[in-house]
C-alpha positions as CSV (number, residue, x, y, z in Angstrom):
1,M,-46.2,-72.5,-1.1
2,E,-47.8,-73.1,-4.4
3,P,-45.7,-74.8,-7.1
4,K,-44.2,-72.6,-9.8
5,P,-46.2,-72.7,-13.1
6,D,-44.9,-75.1,-15.7
7,R,-44.5,-72.7,-18.6
8,Y,-43.4,-75.4,-20.9
9,G,-46.6,-77.3,-20.4
10,R,-48.2,-74.9,-22.8
11,I,-45.6,-75.2,-25.6
12,A,-45.8,-78.3,-27.7
13,Y,-42.1,-78.6,-28.6
14,R,-42.4,-82.0,-30.1
15,S,-44.4,-80.5,-32.9
16,L,-42.1,-77.6,-33.4
17,I,-38.9,-79.5,-34.4
18,D,-38.2,-81.7,-37.3
19,W,-36.9,-84.5,-35.0
20,P,-36.0,-87.1,-37.6
21,Q,-33.7,-84.7,-39.4
22,R,-32.3,-83.2,-36.2
23,L,-31.4,-86.6,-34.8
24,K,-29.9,-87.8,-38.0
25,R,-27.7,-84.7,-38.1
26,E,-26.7,-84.9,-34.4
27,A,-26.2,-88.7,-34.1
28,P,-22.7,-88.9,-35.4
29,L,-21.3,-86.5,-32.9
30,L,-23.2,-88.1,-30.0
31,Q,-21.8,-91.5,-31.0
32,R,-18.3,-90.2,-31.3
33,V,-18.3,-88.4,-28.0
34,L,-19.9,-91.2,-26.0
35,A,-18.1,-94.1,-27.7
36,G,-15.2,-94.0,-25.3
37,A,-17.4,-93.5,-22.2
38,P,-16.5,-95.8,-19.3
39,S,-20.1,-97.1,-19.0
40,P,-23.1,-97.2,-21.3
41,R,-25.2,-95.5,-18.6
42,V,-25.7,-91.9,-19.7
43,L,-27.8,-88.9,-18.6
44,D,-29.9,-86.7,-20.9
45,L,-30.1,-83.4,-18.9
46,G,-33.1,-81.3,-19.9
47,C,-34.5,-84.3,-21.8
48,G,-37.7,-82.6,-22.7
49,T,-40.0,-85.1,-24.4
50,G,-37.3,-87.7,-24.6
51,E,-36.2,-87.8,-28.2
52,H,-32.5,-87.8,-27.5
53,A,-32.9,-90.4,-24.8
54,R,-34.7,-92.7,-27.2
55,L,-32.0,-92.1,-29.8
56,L,-29.3,-93.1,-27.3
57,A,-31.3,-96.2,-26.3
58,S,-31.4,-97.2,-30.0
59,L,-27.6,-96.9,-30.2
60,G,-27.1,-99.3,-27.3
61,F,-26.8,-96.8,-24.4
62,E,-28.8,-96.9,-21.1
63,P,-30.2,-93.4,-20.8
64,T,-31.8,-91.6,-17.9
65,G,-33.7,-88.4,-18.8
66,V,-33.9,-85.6,-16.4
67,D,-36.1,-82.5,-16.8
68,A,-37.5,-79.9,-14.4
69,S,-40.9,-79.7,-16.4
70,P,-43.5,-82.1,-15.2
71,A,-45.4,-81.8,-18.5
72,Q,-42.3,-82.6,-20.5
73,V,-41.4,-85.6,-18.4
74,A,-45.0,-86.9,-18.6
75,A,-44.9,-86.6,-22.4
76,A,-41.6,-88.5,-22.5
77,R,-42.9,-91.3,-20.3
78,E,-46.1,-91.5,-22.5
79,A,-44.0,-91.8,-25.7
80,D,-41.5,-94.2,-24.1
81,P,-43.1,-96.2,-21.3
82,Q,-40.1,-98.5,-20.9
83,G,-37.7,-95.5,-20.6
84,H,-36.3,-94.0,-17.4
85,Y,-37.2,-90.4,-16.8
86,V,-36.8,-88.3,-13.7
87,Q,-38.5,-85.0,-12.9
88,G,-36.3,-82.5,-11.0
89,S,-33.9,-79.6,-11.1
90,L,-30.5,-80.0,-12.7
91,T,-29.1,-78.4,-9.5
92,D,-30.1,-81.5,-7.6
93,L,-28.5,-84.2,-9.7
94,A,-26.7,-85.8,-6.8
95,G,-30.0,-86.6,-5.3
96,L,-31.9,-87.5,-8.4
97,V,-29.8,-90.1,-10.2
98,E,-27.4,-92.8,-9.3
99,A,-23.6,-92.5,-9.4
100,G,-21.5,-94.6,-11.9
101,Q,-22.7,-92.9,-15.1
102,G,-20.5,-93.1,-18.1
103,G,-21.6,-89.8,-19.8
104,A,-24.1,-87.1,-20.1
105,L,-25.5,-84.7,-22.7
106,C,-27.3,-81.4,-22.2
107,V,-28.5,-80.0,-25.5
108,G,-30.9,-77.4,-26.8
109,N,-31.7,-74.3,-24.7
110,T,-31.5,-76.1,-21.4
111,L,-28.4,-74.6,-19.7
112,P,-29.6,-70.9,-19.8
113,H,-32.5,-71.8,-17.5
114,L,-29.9,-72.0,-14.7
115,T,-29.7,-68.2,-14.3
116,E,-27.4,-67.9,-11.3
117,E,-23.7,-68.8,-11.2
118,A,-24.3,-70.8,-8.0
119,D,-27.0,-72.9,-9.7
120,L,-24.7,-73.7,-12.7
121,R,-21.9,-74.6,-10.3
122,R,-24.2,-76.9,-8.4
123,C,-25.3,-78.5,-11.7
124,F,-21.7,-79.2,-12.8
125,E,-20.6,-80.4,-9.4
126,G,-23.6,-82.7,-9.1
127,L,-22.9,-84.1,-12.5
128,A,-19.2,-84.7,-11.7
129,S,-20.3,-86.7,-8.7
130,R,-22.5,-88.9,-10.8
131,L,-20.0,-89.6,-13.6
132,L,-17.2,-92.1,-13.5
133,P,-13.6,-90.8,-14.0
134,G,-13.3,-90.4,-17.8
135,G,-17.0,-89.8,-18.1
136,R,-17.9,-87.7,-21.2
137,F,-20.1,-84.6,-21.1
138,L,-21.5,-83.0,-24.3
139,L,-23.0,-79.6,-23.8
140,Q,-24.7,-77.6,-26.5
141,T,-26.4,-74.2,-26.3
142,L,-26.8,-71.1,-28.4
143,N,-23.7,-69.1,-29.0
144,Y,-24.6,-66.3,-26.6
145,D,-21.2,-64.6,-27.3
146,R,-22.5,-63.8,-30.8
147,I,-26.0,-63.0,-29.7
148,L,-24.9,-60.5,-27.0
149,D,-22.1,-59.0,-29.0
150,R,-24.3,-58.4,-32.0
151,G,-27.4,-57.4,-30.1
152,E,-29.5,-60.0,-31.8
153,R,-33.2,-60.0,-31.0
154,A,-34.6,-63.2,-32.7
155,L,-33.6,-66.6,-34.0
156,P,-34.7,-67.7,-37.5
157,A,-38.4,-68.5,-37.7
158,V,-39.3,-72.2,-38.0
159,V,-42.2,-73.1,-40.4
160,L,-43.7,-76.5,-40.2
161,P,-46.9,-78.2,-41.6
162,G,-49.8,-77.8,-39.2
163,E,-53.4,-79.1,-39.2
164,D,-56.3,-78.3,-41.6
165,G,-54.1,-76.8,-44.2
166,A,-52.5,-74.4,-41.8
167,E,-48.8,-74.0,-41.1
168,T,-47.2,-73.6,-37.7
169,V,-44.7,-70.8,-37.2
170,F,-42.3,-70.9,-34.2
171,L,-40.7,-67.6,-33.3
172,R,-38.0,-67.1,-30.6
173,L,-37.6,-63.5,-29.6
174,M,-34.9,-62.3,-27.2
175,T,-34.3,-59.2,-25.1
176,A,-31.0,-58.7,-23.4
177,R,-31.0,-57.5,-19.8
178,A,-28.3,-56.4,-17.3
179,G,-26.0,-59.0,-15.8
180,G,-26.1,-61.4,-18.7
181,R,-29.9,-62.0,-18.3
182,L,-32.1,-62.6,-21.3
183,T,-35.9,-62.5,-21.7
184,F,-36.7,-65.3,-24.1
185,T,-40.1,-65.2,-25.7
186,P,-41.2,-68.4,-27.6
187,V,-44.2,-67.8,-29.7
188,R,-46.3,-70.3,-31.6
189,L,-48.4,-69.0,-34.5
190,R,-51.1,-70.6,-36.7
191,W,-50.6,-69.3,-40.3
192,R,-53.4,-69.7,-42.9
193,P,-52.7,-67.5,-45.9
194,G,-56.0,-66.2,-47.3
195,A,-57.9,-66.7,-44.1
196,Q,-59.1,-64.0,-41.8
197,P,-57.1,-63.4,-39.8
198,P,-54.2,-65.1,-41.6
199,V,-52.1,-65.4,-38.4
200,E,-53.3,-66.4,-35.0
201,V,-51.3,-66.7,-31.8
202,V,-51.5,-70.2,-30.4
203,S,-49.2,-69.7,-27.4
204,A,-46.7,-67.2,-26.1
205,E,-44.6,-67.2,-23.0
206,E,-41.8,-65.2,-21.4
207,V,-38.9,-67.1,-19.8
208,Q,-36.0,-65.5,-18.0
209,L,-32.7,-67.0,-19.0
210,R,-29.0,-66.5,-18.5
211,A,-26.9,-65.9,-21.7
212,W,-23.9,-67.8,-20.6
213,R,-20.7,-67.0,-22.5
214,R,-18.1,-69.6,-23.5
215,A,-15.5,-68.4,-21.0
216,E,-18.0,-68.5,-18.1
217,V,-19.1,-72.1,-18.9
218,E,-15.6,-73.4,-19.3
219,A,-14.4,-71.8,-16.0
220,L,-17.3,-73.4,-14.1
221,L,-16.6,-76.8,-15.7
222,A,-13.0,-76.6,-14.8
223,A,-13.8,-75.7,-11.2
224,A,-16.1,-78.8,-11.0
225,G,-13.4,-81.2,-12.1
226,F,-13.9,-81.3,-15.9
227,E,-11.4,-80.8,-18.6
228,V,-12.6,-79.3,-21.9
229,R,-11.5,-81.4,-24.8
230,E,-13.2,-79.6,-27.7
231,A,-15.2,-76.5,-28.4
232,L,-17.4,-76.7,-31.5
233,G,-19.7,-74.3,-33.3
234,T,-22.4,-76.8,-34.3
235,M,-23.6,-80.3,-33.6
236,T,-22.2,-81.4,-36.9
237,G,-18.6,-80.7,-35.6
238,E,-17.4,-77.4,-37.1
239,P,-14.9,-75.6,-35.0
240,W,-16.2,-72.8,-32.7
241,S,-15.8,-69.2,-33.6
242,P,-17.4,-66.0,-32.3
243,A,-19.8,-66.1,-35.2
244,S,-20.9,-69.7,-34.7
245,S,-24.5,-70.6,-34.4
246,D,-24.0,-72.7,-31.3
247,L,-21.6,-73.4,-28.5
248,V,-20.8,-77.1,-28.2
249,I,-18.4,-78.2,-25.5
250,V,-17.0,-81.7,-25.1
251,A,-15.6,-82.2,-21.6
252,E,-14.2,-85.1,-19.6
253,R,-14.6,-85.8,-15.9
254,L,-11.1,-86.0,-14.4
255,S,-10.0,-88.5,-11.9
256,Q,-10.2,-87.2,-8.3
257,G,-6.9,-86.3,-6.7
């Protein structure tokens, strides 16, 4: 059987995010959540090109990045040869990483790639088996309650400086499907006002996601042995509401028995 195509190998995410500003904005919450972790060993689930893992290392933690995309893991290892990165599915955590971890984070649009309830259950159960009792888990994704209830079709466009005087425009289009499914279409454009043509498509992909609602995520966390401590609406700590931009859950792995 041929391996599945690595769709994310074609999308240069590192160049589509203002990483210094994002990490500066998110660092206080990461530090607060992980400060009481029972071990400095932490997992970065869906690590992508490793920016959060490198931030955690700079804060004194011992991160292991896990990502299903070979291209993203290769980019992380190239940027951080001394780091620890593992390529594999988040449904196989029990076989990918060592037990005894003090915490974990899963941020960005990672969670929706697990499209079946059984897959998300396996991810949470595998994570629980890798964390020490009291281990902290910070989970962030888009607020799909808002997106589904309002029928939203796109996220705000991101415009960043490009090469040769051009600008890069990153679009994220969404089409809701039955059963909580979502077709996510990330598009990268090259924008040169005054040129002909002024806009060119650099890359475009379609990815099938699951628009997980807050209640679904919390129920599966509880079934896997986690207790939800906080539900926030942003990575800067505002309380969650149905209109929040994000869903940020802070959970703790309970002691067995």
